[in-house]
N, C-alpha and C positions, 0 to 999 in steps of 0.2 A: 677574701682577698687579703694578701699581705701588703706591707708597706711598698715594696718594690713594684708590685702590680698597680697600686693606686698612683704612685708617682709616675709610672710609665703612661698612665692615662693623661696626666698633665702634659707629659712630653709629646705624646701622640697628637694631642689637640693644640699644641703650642703654635703651630703654623697657621691655624685658622682662628685662634683666639687673639683678639685685639685688646680686650679689656678683661681684667680679673677684679674680683672684689677683695679688698684688703680691710681687715678689722684690726683695730688697735685700741689701746686703753692707756690713759696717762697714769692712773692708779685709782681711778674711781669712775670717770665718765667715759663710756665706750664710744667708739667712732667706727663707722664703716664707710668706705669710699671706693669708687671705681678708679682703677689705675691702669695705665698703659703697660702692657706686657712687653718685655724686651726679649727675654730668652728663658729657656728651661734646660738645665743640664744635669745629666746623671752624675752622682747618684742621688742628690737631693737639693739642688740649687735652683732658685727662681729669681730672675732679675726683673725689676720693674722701675718705671720712671716716677719720681715724686718731685715736689717743689717745696722750697723752704717756707712758703706762706701757708701750707696746708696743716690741718689739725693732725693728720696722720704723721707728718714729719715731726711735729712737736711732741706727739705721744711717743714716737719711736726713740726720741732723744732721752726720754725719761724711763721708758719701759720697752725692752727689746722683744717682748713676746708679741707675735702677730699670728693671724689666721688668714689664709688665702683661700678663695673658693671660686668655682665656676659651675655653671649648670649646663648639662648636656640635655638640651630641649628634646631632641629626637627620642632619647631613651628615658626621659623624665627622671634623671639621676643627677644628684649633686655630688661634687668632689671638693673636699676641704683638706688643706694641709695646715698644720700648726707647727710653729717653731720660732726661731729667732731671726730678727732682721738687723742688718748693719748698713749704715749710710756710707756710700762711696762718693767722695767729692773730686778726687784726683788720683793719680797713680796709674800703674800698668793695667790693673784689672779694670779700673774705671774707663781708661782709654779703649781697651779691647771691647768692652760691652757697649760703649758709646758708638763705636764703628758699626756694631750690629744694629743698634737703634737707628742710626742714620740710613742703613740699608732698608730697614723696615719702613721708614718714612718714605723713601723713594718708591717702594713697592705699593704703599698705601696711596700715594699721589697718582701713580700710574693706573691703579685700579679705579680711582675716582674719575680720572680723565676718560678711561675706556667706558665707564658707565655713562658718562655724559654724552660721549660721541655716539654710543649705541642707543641713546634716547631713554636711558633708565635714570631714575632719581639718584642724585648724589648731592649730599650737602655741600654748600659752597665753603663752609668753614672746614678746613682741612687740618690734619695733624701738624702741618708745617706752621700753622698759626699759633701753636703752643709756645709758651715762653721758652727762651733759650737757656735760662739759668736754672737748669734742672740738676737733680742729683739722681744717682742710681742707687737703688736699694738691693742688696743681695740678701736673699732670704734662704736660710738653711732649714729645711723641713725635718721635723723630728717625729711627727705623727701624721697619719693620713686617715681620712674617713670617707666612706661612701654612704651617701644619704639617699635612701629610697623612701617612697611614701609610707611604707610599712615597717622599715627597719633602718638601723644604723650599724655599720661595721667600722671598727677602728683597728689600726695596726700601727705599731711604733717602728721607727727606723732601727733595724737590728734585732727586734724580737716582736713576737705577736702579743697583742693586747686582747683581753676577753671581749666578746661581743656584749654590748650594752643591752640590758633588757628593754624591750619596746612596749609601748602602751597599745593595747588592742583597741581598735576603734569600734564603736557600736555599729551594728548593721542597720542600714536605713530601711 
């Protein structure tokens, strides 16, 4: 797979993904946290919600390198993007993405109501209960990886990267 194919998997899954995993590091201590996905846009942008009180936010202010990932449970395949993050507090881009976030919140709430009405489990704590003083992080992917149980493929934005050697597992 090349970078564009890996990124398009993020794009294709963005409407059903609510949460992505975001890994950051201040310059020594790593951190990984679940973040609410806002949008994925071609050719290599991912937007997610963060808060000023989180470790990820503090790490990003010191070190812009991030890694985002999600797991496709059905195919037992992981997808990871590595690149740079930038915090948006205000401005035209922030306002545009914030409107998209508000539409997602309405969709999530409607889905929760529908689940409760039809007798299915739905947590009472909804996304609307999240703090309102959020920031948007725009992530620019530079490298993508596909992680399968027996191999890892990597590709960089604009050019191919060699496949990493994999460790063979002993047969049981």
